[in-house]
N, C-alpha and C positions, 0 to 999 in steps of 0.2 A: 870201495869197489875193488878191494884187493882179492876178492874171491872169484873174480872174472877171469876166464881163460880166452885169450885172443889167439887166433890161428889164421894162416893163409892156406886155404884149401885150393891149391893150384889146379888140381884136376877139375874143380867146379868153377874156377875163376871167380872166387869170392873169399872175402875175409869174413871170419865168423867170430861171434862172441857168445860164450857159454857162461851161465851161472850154475855151477854144479853140473848136473847132467842135462840141464835145460838149455837149448839153443834160444837165445834171447834176441839177437840182432845179426844181420848180415849186411855186407857191402859188396855188391857185384862189381866186376871190372872186366875190361878188355885190355889186353897188353899186346902192343904191336912191336915190342922190342926197344922202342924209343920213348913212347908215351903210354902211360897207363890211364885209361879213361874210367873214371869212377861213375858207374852207370845207374846204380840203384841202391839206396840205403833203405833197409826195411827192418822194423822191429815187430816181432810176433805180437799180435794185438793184446794178449793178456799181460804182456810185459811193458807196454807203452807207459810213458809218463815218468820213467826213472832215469832218463838221460842215456840210455844204452846206445842210441844212434850216434850221439856225440862221442861216446867212448870208442865205438868201433871205428868211426871216422878218424878220430885223433890217433888211435893206434895204427891204423892203416897208413895215414900220412907219415907218422913216425917211422914205420917200417920202410916205406918207399924212400924217404929221405935218407935213412941209414944205408940202404942199398946203394944210393947215389947214382943209379943208372937210368932213371926214368924221370920225365916231367909228368905232371899231373894235369889231366883234362877233366874238370868237374862237369860231367854231363848231367848228373842228378841235381835237381833243384836244392835238395837238402845239403849236399856237399858244397854247392855254390854259396849258399847262405853261411855254411860253416866257415868257408874261406873269407867271406865278408866280415865275419865276427873275429877272425884271426888274421888280420892283414900282415902280421909279422911272418906268416908262412907263405906269402904270395910269391916269393922267389922260386917256389917249387912248381908253379903253374906253367903250363905250356903256353908259349907266346906265339900266336898265329902271325905269320908274316904279313906285313902291311902291303896293300896293293899299290 
């Protein structure tokens, strides 16, 4: 999957993944300056079944971690399941204060 281009489209609040000229997957987010909520992972239907949602999610998490300024709130069910499958990345998750 080295021919994939990952980008953070800040104007649209989404991470994108392209294969050549084709947009294959996106991960939408909301950023409040402290927490970045990953709200929707979506793969274009004709490109489903190739693991692109996992790639865009992993690269987004890598980018957020490298920035070091935000915690992650996995709003999207797919992102939540991705973190369940990658418990070693749980330190990046936003911890809600306990009551």
